[in-house]
C-alpha positions in Angstrom: 34.7 -12.8 -13.5 34.0 -15.6 -11.1 32.7 -15.0 -7.6 32.2 -17.6 -4.9 29.6 -17.1 -2.2 30.7 -19.5 0.6 28.7 -21.2 3.2 25.1 -20.0 2.7 21.7 -21.3 3.8 19.7 -21.2 0.6 15.9 -20.6 1.2 13.4 -20.1 -1.5 9.8 -21.3 -0.6 8.8 -20.7 -4.3 11.2 -23.6 -5.2 10.7 -25.5 -2.0 14.4 -24.9 -1.4 16.1 -25.1 2.0 19.7 -26.3 2.1 23.2 -25.4 3.0 25.5 -24.8 0.0 27.9 -22.4 -1.7 27.2 -20.6 -4.9 29.5 -19.8 -7.8 28.5 -16.9 -10.0 30.2 -16.2 -13.3 29.4 -13.0 -15.3 26.2 -12.6 -13.3 24.9 -16.2 -13.9 24.8 -19.0 -11.3 27.1 -21.8 -12.5 27.3 -24.0 -9.5 25.4 -24.7 -6.3 26.8 -27.2 -3.8 30.1 -28.1 -2.2 33.3 -26.5 -3.4 36.5 -28.1 -4.8 39.9 -26.6 -4.9 39.5 -25.8 -8.6 36.3 -23.8 -7.8 38.4 -21.3 -5.7 41.1 -20.7 -8.3 41.1 -17.3 -9.8 37.9 -16.5 -8.0 36.7 -13.7 -5.7 35.7 -15.5 -2.5 33.1 -14.1 -0.1 32.6 -16.0 3.2 29.1 -15.7 4.6 29.3 -18.1 7.6 25.8 -19.7 7.1 24.0 -16.4 6.4 20.6 -16.8 4.6 20.5 -16.5 0.8 17.1 -15.9 -0.7 15.6 -14.6 -4.0 16.3 -10.8 -4.1 13.9 -8.9 -1.9 11.4 -6.6 -3.6 9.7 -3.5 -2.0 6.5 -2.7 -3.9 5.9 0.7 -2.3 8.7 3.2 -2.6 8.7 6.9 -3.3 11.7 7.9 -5.4 10.6 11.6 -5.7 12.1 11.9 -9.2 10.9 13.7 -11.3 10.1 16.9 -9.3 11.6 16.6 -5.9 15.2 15.5 -6.5 16.2 17.5 -3.3 14.5 14.7 -1.3 15.5 11.7 -3.3 16.5 10.6 -6.9 16.0 7.4 -8.7 19.7 6.6 -8.1 19.9 7.6 -4.4 16.7 5.7 -3.8 18.1 2.6 -5.5 21.3 3.0 -3.5 19.2 3.0 -0.3 17.3 -0.1 -1.6 20.5 -2.0 -2.3 22.0 -1.1 1.1 18.8 -2.4 2.7 19.1 -5.7 0.8 16.6 -5.1 -2.0 17.2 -5.9 -5.6 13.9 -4.5 -6.9 11.4 -1.8 -6.1 8.1 -0.5 -7.4 8.0 3.3 -7.4 4.8 5.2 -6.6 3.3 7.9 -9.0 3.0 10.9 -6.7 5.9 12.7 -8.4 5.9 16.1 -10.0 4.7 15.6 -12.7 2.8 12.4 -11.7 3.6 9.1 -13.5 0.6 9.5 -15.8 2.3 9.4 -19.1 4.7 7.1 -21.0 7.3 9.8 -21.1 7.6 9.9 -17.3 7.7 6.1 -17.2 10.5 6.0 -19.8 12.5 8.7 -17.8 12.4 6.7 -14.6 13.3 3.4 -16.4 16.2 5.1 -18.2 17.6 6.5 -15.0 17.5 3.1 -13.3 18.6 0.8 -16.2 22.3 0.6 -15.2 21.7 0.2 -11.5 21.7 -3.0 -9.5 18.1 -2.4 -8.4 15.3 -3.1 -10.8 12.7 -0.3 -10.8 9.1 -0.9 -11.9 7.0 2.2 -12.1 3.4 2.2 -10.8 1.2 4.7 -12.8 -1.5 7.1 -11.6 -5.1 5.9 -12.0 -6.1 9.4 -12.9 -4.5 12.3 -14.7 -2.4 14.3 -12.2 -3.9 12.0 -9.5 -6.9 14.4 -9.3 -9.5 11.7 -9.4 -11.3 13.2 -12.4 -10.1 11.8 -15.7 -8.7 8.3 -16.2 -5.0 8.2 -17.1 -4.0 6.6 -20.5 -3.8 3.1 -18.9 -3.2 1.2 -22.1 -0.3 3.4 -23.1 1.1 3.3 -19.6 0.8 -0.5 -19.5 2.7 -0.7 -22.8 5.4 1.5 -21.4 6.0 -1.0 -18.6 4.1 0.0 -15.5 3.0 -2.9 -13.2 0.0 -1.4 -11.4 -2.1 1.7 -11.0 -2.5 3.9 -7.9 -3.4 7.5 -7.0 -1.2 6.9 -3.9 -1.4 9.6 -1.3 -5.2 9.6 -1.8 -7.9 7.0 -2.6 -9.5 6.9 -6.1 -12.0 9.8 -5.6 -15.3 8.3 -6.7 -16.8 4.8 -7.1 -17.5 5.6 -10.8 -13.8 6.3 -11.6 -12.8 3.3 -9.5 -15.1 1.0 -11.5 -13.8 2.2 -14.8 -10.2 1.9 -13.6 -10.7 -1.7 -12.4 -12.4 -2.6 -15.7 -9.4 -1.2 -17.7 -6.8 -2.7 -15.3 -8.3 -6.2 -15.9 -7.3 -6.0 -19.5 -3.7 -5.8 -18.4 -4.0 -8.2 -15.5 -2.8 -5.3 -13.3 -3.9 -4.5 -9.7 -5.4 -1.2 -8.6 -3.3 -0.2 -5.5 -5.2 1.8 -3.1 -4.3 4.3 -0.4 -7.4 3.8 1.6 -8.5 7.0 3.2 -11.8 8.9 2.9 -10.8 12.4 2.1 -13.8 13.9 4.0 -12.4 12.3 7.2 -8.7 12.8 6.5 -7.8 16.2 7.8 -6.3 15.0 11.1 -2.6 14.8 12.2 -2.7 11.5 14.1 -4.9 8.5 15.0 -8.1 9.4 16.8 -8.1 8.1 20.3 -7.0 8.7 23.9 -3.6 10.0 22.7 -4.9 12.5 20.2 -7.1 14.0 23.0 -4.2 14.0 25.4 -1.8 15.6 23.0 -4.2 18.1 21.6 -3.6 17.0 18.0 -6.4 16.9 15.3 -7.7 13.4 15.1 -7.9 11.1 12.0 -10.3 8.2 12.7 -9.6 4.7 11.7 -13.0 4.4 10.1 -11.6 6.7 7.3 -9.5 3.7 6.2 -12.1 1.1 6.8 -14.7 2.8 4.7 -12.5 2.9 1.6 -11.3 -0.7 2.1 -14.9 -1.9 2.2 -15.9 0.2 -0.8 -13.0 -1.0 -2.9 -13.4 -4.7 -2.0 -17.1 -4.5 -2.9 -16.2 -3.0 -6.3 -13.4 -5.6 -6.8 -15.9 -8.4 -6.0 -18.5 -6.9 -8.4 -16.1 -6.6 -11.3 -13.9 -9.6 -10.5 -10.9 -7.3 -10.5 -7.5 -7.3 -8.7 -7.2 -4.9 -5.7 -4.2 -4.3 -3.5 -4.6 -2.5 -0.2 -1.5 -0.4 0.5 0.0 0.1 4.0 -3.0 -1.4 5.9 -3.1 0.0 9.4 -6.4 -0.7 11.2 -7.9 -3.7 13.0 -11.2 -3.5 11.0 -9.4 -3.2 7.7 -7.5 -6.3 8.3 -10.7 -8.1 9.3 -12.4 -6.9 6.2 -9.6 -8.2 4.0 -9.6 -11.5 5.8 -13.3 -11.9 5.2 -13.0 -10.9 1.5 -10.2 -13.4 0.9 -12.3 -16.2 2.5 -15.0 -15.2 0.0 -12.6 -15.6 -3.0 -12.3 -11.9 -3.8 -9.0 -11.0 -5.5 -7.6 -8.7 -2.8 -4.1 -8.5 -1.4 -2.6 -6.3 1.2 0.7 -5.0 2.4 1.9 -3.5 5.8 4.8 -1.3 6.6 7.4 -2.1 9.4 6.4 1.0 11.3 2.8 -0.1 11.5 3.8 -3.4 13.1 6.5 -1.9 15.3 5.1 1.5 16.6 1.8 2.7 18.0 0.5 6.2 18.5 2.3 6.2 21.8 5.3 7.2 19.8 3.8 10.6 19.1 4.1 11.7 22.7 7.4 13.3 21.9 5.8 15.3 19.1 8.6 14.1 16.9 7.5 14.8 13.3 9.2 11.6 12.2 6.3 9.8 13.7 3.8 11.6 11.5 2.7 9.5 8.6 -0.2 8.5 6.4 -1.9 6.3 7.4 -1.0 7.4 11.0 0.4 5.1 13.6 -2.5 3.4 15.3 -3.4 1.8 18.6 -2.0 -1.3 20.2 -5.2 -3.1 19.4 -4.7 -2.3 15.7 -1.1 -3.4 15.8 -2.1 -6.7 17.4 -4.5 -7.4 14.6 -1.8 -6.6 12.0 0.5 -9.1 13.7 -2.3 -11.7 13.5 -2.9 -10.8 9.9 0.7 -11.3 9.0 0.8 -14.7 10.8 -2.4 -16.0 9.1 -1.6 -14.8 5.6 -4.3 -12.0 5.5 -1.4 -9.6 4.9 0.5 -10.8 1.9 3.6 -8.7 1.9 5.8 -6.1 3.7 6.6 -2.8 2.1 8.4 0.2 3.4 6.4 3.1 2.0 9.8 4.8 1.8 8.9 8.5 1.8 11.9 10.9 1.9 11.4 14.4 3.2 14.0 17.2 3.8 15.0 18.2 7.3 13.6 21.7 6.7 10.2 20.2 5.9 10.1 18.0 8.9 11.4 20.5 11.4 8.2 22.5 11.8 5.1 22.3 14.0 3.7 18.8 14.1 0.5 19.6 12.3 2.3 21.3 9.4 4.9 18.6 8.8 4.5 16.3 5.8 3.6 12.7 6.3 6.1 9.9 5.9 9.4 8.3 6.8 12.2 6.6 5.0 12.3 2.9 5.4 14.4 0.9 2.9 17.4 0.7 5.1 15.6 -0.4 8.3 13.0 -2.7 6.7 14.8 -6.0 7.0 16.1 -5.3 10.5 12.7 -4.3 11.8 11.1 -7.3 10.1 13.5 -9.8 11.6 13.5 -8.1 15.0 9.7 -7.8 15.4 8.5 -10.9 13.4 11.2 -13.5 13.3 12.8 -13.2 16.7 9.4 -12.8 18.3 8.3 -16.0 16.6 5.5 -14.4 14.5 6.9 -15.6 11.2 9.4 -18.1 10.0 12.2 -17.2 7.7 10.3 -18.9 4.9 7.3 -16.7 5.6 9.4 -13.6 5.7 11.0 -14.4 2.4 7.5 -14.9 0.9 6.4 -11.5 2.1 9.6 -9.7 1.1 10.6 -11.4 -2.1 7.9 -13.7 -3.6 4.5 -12.2 -2.9 5.2 -8.7 -4.0 6.4 -9.9 -7.4 3.4 -12.3 -7.7 1.0 -9.4 -7.0 2.6 -7.3 -9.7 3.1 -10.1 -12.2 6.9 -9.9 -12.1 8.9 -13.2 -12.4 10.2 -14.5 -9.1 14.0 -15.2 -9.2 15.1 -18.8 -8.8 18.2 -20.0 -7.1 19.4 -22.5 -9.6 22.2 -23.1 -12.1 21.8 -21.2 -15.3 19.7 -18.5 -13.8 20.9 -14.9 -13.5 21.8 -14.2 -9.9 19.2 -12.1 -8.2 19.8 -12.7 -4.5 19.6 -11.1 -1.1 21.9 -12.4 1.6 21.1 -11.5 5.2 21.9 -12.5 8.7 19.0 -13.0 11.1 21.3 -12.8 14.0 23.5 -9.7 13.5 22.8 -7.1 16.1 23.3 -3.5 15.0 22.3 0.1 15.8 20.6 2.3 13.3 22.7 5.3 12.3 20.8 7.5 9.9 24.0 9.5 9.2 25.3 6.5 7.3 22.1 6.0 5.2 22.4 6.0 1.4 19.1 7.8 1.1 19.2 11.6 0.5 16.8 12.1 3.4 17.1 11.3 7.1 13.5 11.3 8.3 13.4 8.1 10.4 12.0 7.6 13.9 14.3 4.6 14.3 17.6 6.4 14.7 19.7 4.7 17.4 17.3 1.8 17.6 18.9 -1.6 18.3 17.9 -4.2 15.6 18.4 -7.9 15.5 19.1 -9.0 11.9 20.4 -7.2 8.8 21.1 -7.4 5.1 24.6 -8.4 4.1 24.5 -8.2 0.3 22.3 -7.6 -2.6 23.1 -9.2 -6.0 21.5 -8.5 -9.4 22.4 -7.6 -13.0 26.0 -8.8 -12.6 26.5 -6.4 -9.7 26.8 -6.8 -5.9 26.3 -4.4 -3.0 28.5 -5.7 -0.2 30.6 -4.2 2.5 29.1 -0.8 1.8 30.1 -0.6 -1.8 29.0 -1.6 -5.3 31.1 -3.8 -7.6 30.8 -6.2 -10.5 30.3 -9.8 -9.8 
């Protein structure tokens, strides 16, 4: 099969590529980049993109697929469908499943479920057995099974002793420890501590809870010369600590979610449980520092922390609701709306944070846009204006605070493994 992608702007900072061209794909492989002749169009499926942007396939390194254990919320396939609809060709899935991703058997199960899908799925394994923070998981076995990092996501690694041992083992596989930075002795609140928590009468969760673990982990990474990745960074001081650590040559990277650079704890004034998340939405001062950290490179990548929950779980008293929102299908729109159109980041920088840096952090090859390479592409329009409609989402869950929000920029197509998601459906390419 031959497919022609007409009139694209090809951008890949990893290749120093920025040019207008069309692409021909045959049986999943790029066979031509450039201008088209009449012969190129013969017997071809032609898709016109009117100078939309084509980049390496976007990759979300922080996604909860819920399988095994909570398939009522999401499955590997429905999560991958949501990823493709959101413009992603790859995801890394977090280990707080039931059972946790702490054995090769669970890794193989997830990879088997995903192997025929357009979206590549890379499991991240638990640091400790059952994520309890007590006994180290079989990290060598898990690495051999194909995991790309280790995390007790949902909680920080419980003790400095376990963290030290985990970093030492992870170094053998050149894998990062990915930390949910929150001191459990300070983490019983329902929202960010500040004026709003007092006014709303909700139990507070102080920002220093995150800062303490960020500082502890960075000191340990420095001591051991290990690789540390800070998940969903959310506080001003945490961003500053990471910036200082990078300047000192410590091997630390960080991600941020779209909701943490879009919303503040003002959003909780409606008591909408779709604004309850971990880490919580912070203050405007925190958000401002996150924007600064994105612009200066302190924050390496953007990840959704896609966390599906059922309607029944979320429609309870605010304090009793589970943390988290879905994010794969709004991630590109929020990123372009808040960062590109507000002139925080260029398109090249956005592509670095959504396609290149996540793969580099996890030691996954970055796709190239060149003849002879398998087509692994995201095509998006920075200028399309659309309204979020959660009823049309591919995810099984609907827990988003962004329903009915107007966004400026959207994904048009995702291409990988000889498949394309385009015009709301999957097909061979």
